[in-house]
mmJSON file of the N, C-alpha and C atoms, coordinates in Angstrom:
{"data_MODEL":{"atom_site":{
"group_PDB":["ATOM","ATOM","ATOM","ATOM","ATOM","ATOM","ATOM","ATOM","ATOM","ATOM","ATOM","ATOM","ATOM","ATOM","ATOM","ATOM","ATOM","ATOM","ATOM","ATOM","ATOM","ATOM","ATOM","ATOM","ATOM","ATOM","ATOM","ATOM","ATOM","ATOM","ATOM","ATOM","ATOM","ATOM","ATOM","ATOM","ATOM","ATOM","ATOM","ATOM","ATOM","ATOM","ATOM","ATOM","ATOM","ATOM","ATOM","ATOM","ATOM","ATOM","ATOM","ATOM","ATOM","ATOM","ATOM","ATOM","ATOM","ATOM","ATOM","ATOM","ATOM","ATOM","ATOM","ATOM","ATOM","ATOM","ATOM","ATOM","ATOM","ATOM","ATOM","ATOM","ATOM","ATOM","ATOM","ATOM","ATOM","ATOM","ATOM","ATOM","ATOM","ATOM","ATOM","ATOM","ATOM","ATOM","ATOM","ATOM","ATOM","ATOM","ATOM","ATOM","ATOM","ATOM","ATOM","ATOM","ATOM","ATOM","ATOM","ATOM","ATOM","ATOM","ATOM","ATOM","ATOM","ATOM","ATOM","ATOM","ATOM","ATOM","ATOM","ATOM","ATOM","ATOM","ATOM","ATOM","ATOM","ATOM","ATOM","ATOM","ATOM","ATOM","ATOM","ATOM","ATOM","ATOM","ATOM","ATOM","ATOM","ATOM","ATOM","ATOM","ATOM","ATOM","ATOM","ATOM","ATOM","ATOM","ATOM","ATOM","ATOM","ATOM","ATOM","ATOM","ATOM","ATOM","ATOM","ATOM","ATOM","ATOM","ATOM","ATOM","ATOM","ATOM","ATOM","ATOM","ATOM","ATOM","ATOM","ATOM","ATOM","ATOM","ATOM","ATOM","ATOM"],
"id":[1,2,3,4,5,6,7,8,9,10,11,12,13,14,15,16,17,18,19,20,21,22,23,24,25,26,27,28,29,30,31,32,33,34,35,36,37,38,39,40,41,42,43,44,45,46,47,48,49,50,51,52,53,54,55,56,57,58,59,60,61,62,63,64,65,66,67,68,69,70,71,72,73,74,75,76,77,78,79,80,81,82,83,84,85,86,87,88,89,90,91,92,93,94,95,96,97,98,99,100,101,102,103,104,105,106,107,108,109,110,111,112,113,114,115,116,117,118,119,120,121,122,123,124,125,126,127,128,129,130,131,132,133,134,135,136,137,138,139,140,141,142,143,144,145,146,147,148,149,150,151,152,153,154,155,156,157,158,159,160,161,162,163,164,165],
"type_symbol":["N","C","C","N","C","C","N","C","C","N","C","C","N","C","C","N","C","C","N","C","C","N","C","C","N","C","C","N","C","C","N","C","C","N","C","C","N","C","C","N","C","C","N","C","C","N","C","C","N","C","C","N","C","C","N","C","C","N","C","C","N","C","C","N","C","C","N","C","C","N","C","C","N","C","C","N","C","C","N","C","C","N","C","C","N","C","C","N","C","C","N","C","C","N","C","C","N","C","C","N","C","C","N","C","C","N","C","C","N","C","C","N","C","C","N","C","C","N","C","C","N","C","C","N","C","C","N","C","C","N","C","C","N","C","C","N","C","C","N","C","C","N","C","C","N","C","C","N","C","C","N","C","C","N","C","C","N","C","C","N","C","C","N","C","C"],
"label_atom_id":["N","CA","C","N","CA","C","N","CA","C","N","CA","C","N","CA","C","N","CA","C","N","CA","C","N","CA","C","N","CA","C","N","CA","C","N","CA","C","N","CA","C","N","CA","C","N","CA","C","N","CA","C","N","CA","C","N","CA","C","N","CA","C","N","CA","C","N","CA","C","N","CA","C","N","CA","C","N","CA","C","N","CA","C","N","CA","C","N","CA","C","N","CA","C","N","CA","C","N","CA","C","N","CA","C","N","CA","C","N","CA","C","N","CA","C","N","CA","C","N","CA","C","N","CA","C","N","CA","C","N","CA","C","N","CA","C","N","CA","C","N","CA","C","N","CA","C","N","CA","C","N","CA","C","N","CA","C","N","CA","C","N","CA","C","N","CA","C","N","CA","C","N","CA","C","N","CA","C","N","CA","C","N","CA","C","N","CA","C","N","CA","C"],
"label_alt_id":[null,null,null,null,null,null,null,null,null,null,null,null,null,null,null,null,null,null,null,null,null,null,null,null,null,null,null,null,null,null,null,null,null,null,null,null,null,null,null,null,null,null,null,null,null,null,null,null,null,null,null,null,null,null,null,null,null,null,null,null,null,null,null,null,null,null,null,null,null,null,null,null,null,null,null,null,null,null,null,null,null,null,null,null,null,null,null,null,null,null,null,null,null,null,null,null,null,null,null,null,null,null,null,null,null,null,null,null,null,null,null,null,null,null,null,null,null,null,null,null,null,null,null,null,null,null,null,null,null,null,null,null,null,null,null,null,null,null,null,null,null,null,null,null,null,null,null,null,null,null,null,null,null,null,null,null,null,null,null,null,null,null,null,null,null],
"label_comp_id":["MET","MET","MET","ARG","ARG","ARG","TRP","TRP","TRP","ARG","ARG","ARG","ILE","ILE","ILE","GLU","GLU","GLU","LEU","LEU","LEU","ALA","ALA","ALA","PHE","PHE","PHE","LYS","LYS","LYS","ARG","ARG","ARG","LEU","LEU","LEU","LYS","LYS","LYS","SER","SER","SER","LEU","LEU","LEU","ILE","ILE","ILE","GLY","GLY","GLY","LEU","LEU","LEU","ARG","ARG","ARG","ALA","ALA","ALA","PRO","PRO","PRO","PRO","PRO","PRO","ALA","ALA","ALA","LYS","LYS","LYS","ASP","ASP","ASP","PRO","PRO","PRO","ARG","ARG","ARG","ILE","ILE","ILE","ALA","ALA","ALA","LYS","LYS","LYS","PRO","PRO","PRO","TRP","TRP","TRP","ILE","ILE","ILE","LEU","LEU","LEU","ALA","ALA","ALA","HIS","HIS","HIS","PHE","PHE","PHE","LEU","LEU","LEU","ILE","ILE","ILE","ALA","ALA","ALA","LEU","LEU","LEU","VAL","VAL","VAL","THR","THR","THR","GLU","GLU","GLU","PRO","PRO","PRO","LEU","LEU","LEU","SER","SER","SER","GLN","GLN","GLN","GLU","GLU","GLU","LEU","LEU","LEU","GLY","GLY","GLY","VAL","VAL","VAL","SER","SER","SER","PRO","PRO","PRO","PRO","PRO","PRO"],
"label_asym_id":["A","A","A","A","A","A","A","A","A","A","A","A","A","A","A","A","A","A","A","A","A","A","A","A","A","A","A","A","A","A","A","A","A","A","A","A","A","A","A","A","A","A","A","A","A","A","A","A","A","A","A","A","A","A","A","A","A","A","A","A","A","A","A","A","A","A","A","A","A","A","A","A","A","A","A","A","A","A","A","A","A","A","A","A","A","A","A","A","A","A","A","A","A","A","A","A","A","A","A","A","A","A","A","A","A","A","A","A","A","A","A","A","A","A","A","A","A","A","A","A","A","A","A","A","A","A","A","A","A","A","A","A","A","A","A","A","A","A","A","A","A","A","A","A","A","A","A","A","A","A","A","A","A","A","A","A","A","A","A","A","A","A","A","A","A"],
"label_entity_id":["1","1","1","1","1","1","1","1","1","1","1","1","1","1","1","1","1","1","1","1","1","1","1","1","1","1","1","1","1","1","1","1","1","1","1","1","1","1","1","1","1","1","1","1","1","1","1","1","1","1","1","1","1","1","1","1","1","1","1","1","1","1","1","1","1","1","1","1","1","1","1","1","1","1","1","1","1","1","1","1","1","1","1","1","1","1","1","1","1","1","1","1","1","1","1","1","1","1","1","1","1","1","1","1","1","1","1","1","1","1","1","1","1","1","1","1","1","1","1","1","1","1","1","1","1","1","1","1","1","1","1","1","1","1","1","1","1","1","1","1","1","1","1","1","1","1","1","1","1","1","1","1","1","1","1","1","1","1","1","1","1","1","1","1","1"],
"label_seq_id":[1,1,1,2,2,2,3,3,3,4,4,4,5,5,5,6,6,6,7,7,7,8,8,8,9,9,9,10,10,10,11,11,11,12,12,12,13,13,13,14,14,14,15,15,15,16,16,16,17,17,17,18,18,18,19,19,19,20,20,20,21,21,21,22,22,22,23,23,23,24,24,24,25,25,25,26,26,26,27,27,27,28,28,28,29,29,29,30,30,30,31,31,31,32,32,32,33,33,33,34,34,34,35,35,35,36,36,36,37,37,37,38,38,38,39,39,39,40,40,40,41,41,41,42,42,42,43,43,43,44,44,44,45,45,45,46,46,46,47,47,47,48,48,48,49,49,49,50,50,50,51,51,51,52,52,52,53,53,53,54,54,54,55,55,55],
"pdbx_PDB_ins_code":[null,null,null,null,null,null,null,null,null,null,null,null,null,null,null,null,null,null,null,null,null,null,null,null,null,null,null,null,null,null,null,null,null,null,null,null,null,null,null,null,null,null,null,null,null,null,null,null,null,null,null,null,null,null,null,null,null,null,null,null,null,null,null,null,null,null,null,null,null,null,null,null,null,null,null,null,null,null,null,null,null,null,null,null,null,null,null,null,null,null,null,null,null,null,null,null,null,null,null,null,null,null,null,null,null,null,null,null,null,null,null,null,null,null,null,null,null,null,null,null,null,null,null,null,null,null,null,null,null,null,null,null,null,null,null,null,null,null,null,null,null,null,null,null,null,null,null,null,null,null,null,null,null,null,null,null,null,null,null,null,null,null,null,null,null],
"Cartn_x":[-59.081,-59.331,-60.902,-61.256,-62.484,-63.582,-63.381,-64.321,-64.609,-63.567,-63.497,-64.248,-64.168,-64.944,-66.58,-66.648,-68.175,-68.822,-67.884,-68.473,-68.581,-67.843,-68.036,-69.242,-69.524,-70.719,-71.901,-71.92,-73.097,-73.355,-72.288,-72.429,-72.98,-72.599,-73.052,-74.477,-74.765,-76.159,-77.213,-76.893,-77.589,-77.401,-76.558,-76.408,-77.181,-77.207,-77.924,-79.36,-79.659,-80.789,-80.704,-79.57,-79.661,-80.264,-81.067,-81.936,-81.83,-82.676,-82.74,-83.182,-82.421,-83.175,-84.577,-85.359,-86.651,-87.002,-86.047,-86.299,-85.537,-85.521,-84.645,-84.093,-84.522,-84.038,-82.737,-81.623,-80.38,-80.063,-81.167,-81.196,-81.663,-82.446,-82.759,-82.367,-81.95,-81.199,-79.832,-78.998,-77.622,-77.586,-78.303,-78.414,-78.736,-79.66,-80.279,-79.09,-78.394,-77.287,-76.301,-75.841,-74.798,-75.167,-76.494,-76.751,-76.818,-77.149,-76.855,-75.61,-74.635,-73.235,-72.738,-73.095,-72.705,-73.071,-74.238,-75.15,-73.905,-73.538,-72.855,-71.527,-70.954,-69.674,-69.693,-70.79,-70.887,-71.201,-72.261,-72.623,-71.797,-70.899,-70.212,-69.239,-68.309,-67.244,-68.065,-69.282,-69.92,-70.581,-70.948,-71.211,-70.138,-69.111,-67.842,-67.507,-67.671,-67.098,-68.074,-69.239,-70.501,-70.322,-69.927,-70.214,-71.493,-72.357,-73.586,-73.594,-74.336,-74.565,-75.805,-76.114,-77.195,-78.291,-79.495,-80.628,-80.735],
"Cartn_y":[116.523,115.83,116.149,117.351,117.732,117.072,116.965,116.503,114.776,114.218,112.804,112.881,113.602,113.791,113.856,114.716,115.011,113.731,113.12,112.047,110.771,110.579,109.764,109.985,111.149,111.373,111.042,111.312,111.154,109.755,109.164,107.786,106.951,107.457,106.969,107.3,108.537,108.884,108.091,107.873,106.917,105.726,104.942,103.625,103.172,104.267,103.967,104.925,105.577,106.502,107.417,108.062,109.088,110.26,110.758,112.039,112.67,113.893,114.658,113.69,113.83,113.162,113.307,112.275,112.434,113.595,113.839,114.87,116.153,116.955,118.055,117.957,117.243,116.943,116.164,116.736,116.077,114.862,114.703,113.156,112.037,112.391,111.596,111.559,112.599,112.833,112.224,112.324,111.742,110.061,109.586,108.314,107.571,108.251,107.971,108.044,109.303,109.784,108.566,108.442,107.34,105.756,105.549,104.232,104.15,105.177,105.044,105.06,105.633,105.422,104.244,103.528,102.248,101.265,101.347,100.702,101.052,102.142,102.436,101.728,101.546,100.907,99.589,98.957,97.557,97.43,98.13,97.836,98.319,99.259,100.046,98.933,98.185,97.304,95.834,95.481,94.386,94.976,96.179,96.605,96.583,96.849,96.897,95.482,94.688,93.241,92.635,92.865,92.111,92.95,94.022,95.01,95.395,95.649,96.191,97.847,98.405,99.785,100.085,101.282,101.605,101.901,101.807,102.32,103.775],
"Cartn_z":[96.064,97.126,97.632,97.538,98.09,97.085,95.89,95.009,95.494,95.776,96.339,97.503,98.283,99.769,99.395,98.459,97.868,97.341,96.571,95.794,96.729,97.883,98.857,99.737,100.219,100.782,100.092,98.902,97.837,97.613,97.748,97.49,98.731,99.868,101.158,101.293,101.168,101.097,100.245,99.079,98.474,98.76,99.179,99.719,100.89,101.754,103.035,102.996,102.239,102.321,103.358,103.329,104.367,103.982,104.803,104.734,106.106,106.145,107.263,108.322,109.549,110.725,111.087,111.56,111.756,112.915,113.479,114.641,114.921,115.403,115.754,116.867,117.805,119.259,119.121,119.35,119.361,120.071,121.074,121.797,120.91,119.752,118.973,117.565,117.05,115.858,115.639,117.103,116.892,116.876,117.67,117.323,116.148,115.404,114.18,112.948,113.232,112.331,112.544,113.75,114.049,113.76,113.641,113.278,111.589,111.023,109.582,109.087,109.841,109.351,109.775,110.821,111.042,110.003,109.671,108.245,107.199,107.026,105.814,105.755,107.043,107.409,107.103,107.282,107.076,105.542,104.901,103.726,102.571,102.63,101.606,101.17,102.07,101.74,101.007,101.569,100.83,99.478,99.335,97.887,96.996,97.402,96.506,96.101,97.263,97.047,95.813,96.067,95.316,93.839,93.854,92.349,92.483,93.508,93.529,93.75,92.971,93.204,93.863,94.431,95.029,94.131,94.317,93.545,93.216],
"occupancy":[1.0,1.0,1.0,1.0,1.0,1.0,1.0,1.0,1.0,1.0,1.0,1.0,1.0,1.0,1.0,1.0,1.0,1.0,1.0,1.0,1.0,1.0,1.0,1.0,1.0,1.0,1.0,1.0,1.0,1.0,1.0,1.0,1.0,1.0,1.0,1.0,1.0,1.0,1.0,1.0,1.0,1.0,1.0,1.0,1.0,1.0,1.0,1.0,1.0,1.0,1.0,1.0,1.0,1.0,1.0,1.0,1.0,1.0,1.0,1.0,1.0,1.0,1.0,1.0,1.0,1.0,1.0,1.0,1.0,1.0,1.0,1.0,1.0,1.0,1.0,1.0,1.0,1.0,1.0,1.0,1.0,1.0,1.0,1.0,1.0,1.0,1.0,1.0,1.0,1.0,1.0,1.0,1.0,1.0,1.0,1.0,1.0,1.0,1.0,1.0,1.0,1.0,1.0,1.0,1.0,1.0,1.0,1.0,1.0,1.0,1.0,1.0,1.0,1.0,1.0,1.0,1.0,1.0,1.0,1.0,1.0,1.0,1.0,1.0,1.0,1.0,1.0,1.0,1.0,1.0,1.0,1.0,1.0,1.0,1.0,1.0,1.0,1.0,1.0,1.0,1.0,1.0,1.0,1.0,1.0,1.0,1.0,1.0,1.0,1.0,1.0,1.0,1.0,1.0,1.0,1.0,1.0,1.0,1.0,1.0,1.0,1.0,1.0,1.0,1.0],
"B_iso_or_equiv":[0.0,0.0,0.0,0.0,0.0,0.0,0.0,0.0,0.0,0.0,0.0,0.0,0.0,0.0,0.0,0.0,0.0,0.0,0.0,0.0,0.0,0.0,0.0,0.0,0.0,0.0,0.0,0.0,0.0,0.0,0.0,0.0,0.0,0.0,0.0,0.0,0.0,0.0,0.0,0.0,0.0,0.0,0.0,0.0,0.0,0.0,0.0,0.0,0.0,0.0,0.0,0.0,0.0,0.0,0.0,0.0,0.0,0.0,0.0,0.0,0.0,0.0,0.0,0.0,0.0,0.0,0.0,0.0,0.0,0.0,0.0,0.0,0.0,0.0,0.0,0.0,0.0,0.0,0.0,0.0,0.0,0.0,0.0,0.0,0.0,0.0,0.0,0.0,0.0,0.0,0.0,0.0,0.0,0.0,0.0,0.0,0.0,0.0,0.0,0.0,0.0,0.0,0.0,0.0,0.0,0.0,0.0,0.0,0.0,0.0,0.0,0.0,0.0,0.0,0.0,0.0,0.0,0.0,0.0,0.0,0.0,0.0,0.0,0.0,0.0,0.0,0.0,0.0,0.0,0.0,0.0,0.0,0.0,0.0,0.0,0.0,0.0,0.0,0.0,0.0,0.0,0.0,0.0,0.0,0.0,0.0,0.0,0.0,0.0,0.0,0.0,0.0,0.0,0.0,0.0,0.0,0.0,0.0,0.0,0.0,0.0,0.0,0.0,0.0,0.0],
"pdbx_formal_charge":[null,null,null,null,null,null,null,null,null,null,null,null,null,null,null,null,null,null,null,null,null,null,null,null,null,null,null,null,null,null,null,null,null,null,null,null,null,null,null,null,null,null,null,null,null,null,null,null,null,null,null,null,null,null,null,null,null,null,null,null,null,null,null,null,null,null,null,null,null,null,null,null,null,null,null,null,null,null,null,null,null,null,null,null,null,null,null,null,null,null,null,null,null,null,null,null,null,null,null,null,null,null,null,null,null,null,null,null,null,null,null,null,null,null,null,null,null,null,null,null,null,null,null,null,null,null,null,null,null,null,null,null,null,null,null,null,null,null,null,null,null,null,null,null,null,null,null,null,null,null,null,null,null,null,null,null,null,null,null,null,null,null,null,null,null],
"auth_seq_id":[1,1,1,2,2,2,3,3,3,4,4,4,5,5,5,6,6,6,7,7,7,8,8,8,9,9,9,10,10,10,11,11,11,12,12,12,13,13,13,14,14,14,15,15,15,16,16,16,17,17,17,18,18,18,19,19,19,20,20,20,21,21,21,22,22,22,23,23,23,24,24,24,25,25,25,26,26,26,27,27,27,28,28,28,29,29,29,30,30,30,31,31,31,32,32,32,33,33,33,34,34,34,35,35,35,36,36,36,37,37,37,38,38,38,39,39,39,40,40,40,41,41,41,42,42,42,43,43,43,44,44,44,45,45,45,46,46,46,47,47,47,48,48,48,49,49,49,50,50,50,51,51,51,52,52,52,53,53,53,54,54,54,55,55,55],
"auth_comp_id":["MET","MET","MET","ARG","ARG","ARG","TRP","TRP","TRP","ARG","ARG","ARG","ILE","ILE","ILE","GLU","GLU","GLU","LEU","LEU","LEU","ALA","ALA","ALA","PHE","PHE","PHE","LYS","LYS","LYS","ARG","ARG","ARG","LEU","LEU","LEU","LYS","LYS","LYS","SER","SER","SER","LEU","LEU","LEU","ILE","ILE","ILE","GLY","GLY","GLY","LEU","LEU","LEU","ARG","ARG","ARG","ALA","ALA","ALA","PRO","PRO","PRO","PRO","PRO","PRO","ALA","ALA","ALA","LYS","LYS","LYS","ASP","ASP","ASP","PRO","PRO","PRO","ARG","ARG","ARG","ILE","ILE","ILE","ALA","ALA","ALA","LYS","LYS","LYS","PRO","PRO","PRO","TRP","TRP","TRP","ILE","ILE","ILE","LEU","LEU","LEU","ALA","ALA","ALA","HIS","HIS","HIS","PHE","PHE","PHE","LEU","LEU","LEU","ILE","ILE","ILE","ALA","ALA","ALA","LEU","LEU","LEU","VAL","VAL","VAL","THR","THR","THR","GLU","GLU","GLU","PRO","PRO","PRO","LEU","LEU","LEU","SER","SER","SER","GLN","GLN","GLN","GLU","GLU","GLU","LEU","LEU","LEU","GLY","GLY","GLY","VAL","VAL","VAL","SER","SER","SER","PRO","PRO","PRO","PRO","PRO","PRO"],
"auth_asym_id":["A","A","A","A","A","A","A","A","A","A","A","A","A","A","A","A","A","A","A","A","A","A","A","A","A","A","A","A","A","A","A","A","A","A","A","A","A","A","A","A","A","A","A","A","A","A","A","A","A","A","A","A","A","A","A","A","A","A","A","A","A","A","A","A","A","A","A","A","A","A","A","A","A","A","A","A","A","A","A","A","A","A","A","A","A","A","A","A","A","A","A","A","A","A","A","A","A","A","A","A","A","A","A","A","A","A","A","A","A","A","A","A","A","A","A","A","A","A","A","A","A","A","A","A","A","A","A","A","A","A","A","A","A","A","A","A","A","A","A","A","A","A","A","A","A","A","A","A","A","A","A","A","A","A","A","A","A","A","A","A","A","A","A","A","A"],
"auth_atom_id":["N","CA","C","N","CA","C","N","CA","C","N","CA","C","N","CA","C","N","CA","C","N","CA","C","N","CA","C","N","CA","C","N","CA","C","N","CA","C","N","CA","C","N","CA","C","N","CA","C","N","CA","C","N","CA","C","N","CA","C","N","CA","C","N","CA","C","N","CA","C","N","CA","C","N","CA","C","N","CA","C","N","CA","C","N","CA","C","N","CA","C","N","CA","C","N","CA","C","N","CA","C","N","CA","C","N","CA","C","N","CA","C","N","CA","C","N","CA","C","N","CA","C","N","CA","C","N","CA","C","N","CA","C","N","CA","C","N","CA","C","N","CA","C","N","CA","C","N","CA","C","N","CA","C","N","CA","C","N","CA","C","N","CA","C","N","CA","C","N","CA","C","N","CA","C","N","CA","C","N","CA","C","N","CA","C","N","CA","C","N","CA","C"],
"pdbx_PDB_model_num":[1,1,1,1,1,1,1,1,1,1,1,1,1,1,1,1,1,1,1,1,1,1,1,1,1,1,1,1,1,1,1,1,1,1,1,1,1,1,1,1,1,1,1,1,1,1,1,1,1,1,1,1,1,1,1,1,1,1,1,1,1,1,1,1,1,1,1,1,1,1,1,1,1,1,1,1,1,1,1,1,1,1,1,1,1,1,1,1,1,1,1,1,1,1,1,1,1,1,1,1,1,1,1,1,1,1,1,1,1,1,1,1,1,1,1,1,1,1,1,1,1,1,1,1,1,1,1,1,1,1,1,1,1,1,1,1,1,1,1,1,1,1,1,1,1,1,1,1,1,1,1,1,1,1,1,1,1,1,1,1,1,1,1,1,1]
}}}
């Protein structure tokens, strides 16, 4: 089960280009991370439906 979780995070990171937040200030980093996860929630089902793999 843990391996599946690791693979899911790896796929999400490559799908949305998730890297380290641009700032260490939690007021900036938290919305940045949440926005990327929101993008992932929208694009992941679409990529599976279209059969598109992240670069």
